[in-house]
C-alpha positions, -999 to +999 in steps of 0.1 A: -086-074-454-113-092-472-114-099-510-140-071-517-119-044-501-087-057-518-106-056-552-116-020-547-080-010-536-067-026-568-093-008-589-086+025-574-048+021-576-051+012-612-073+042-620-048+064-601-019+049-621-037+056-654-043+092-644-006+097-634+005+080-667-019+103-686-005+134-668+031+124-674+024+115-711+003+145-722+009+173-696+045+171-684+076+182-703+090+146-699+064+131-722+090+117-747+111+103-719+080+086-703+070+072-737+106+058-743+108+042-709+073+027-712+082+012-746+114-001-733+098-018-703+071-034-725+096-048-750+121-059-723+093-077-705+083-096-736+119-105-746+126-116-710+097-140-711+110-153-745+145-157-730+131-176-701+112-200-723+144-205-744+165-211-713+140-235-699+140-255-732+177-254-734+183-267-699+155-292-693+167-327-698+149-347-724+121-369-713+127-406-710+110-427-735+083-450-722+083-486-732+046-489-740+033-517-763+002-500-779-009-534-793-019-544-758-041-515-756-058-524-789-063-560-777-079-549-744-102-525-762-114-552-786-120-576-758-144-553-740 
């Protein structure tokens, strides 16, 4: 399947999903439940990303310090 066809499939699938969500939210008797589940998924996704960032920061070992003499760079720059 080439990229153009895949793009059209994604667009049509997204439009179908929007239509289904609209029907579930404004037409069906489960509108409140749909809204609650949608809000929960959105908040849970954001908090999961934040938790992943925190976990990565907590478990990543600190970087080793580089022994760089910046005066050497200044000297080389002045010489050229």
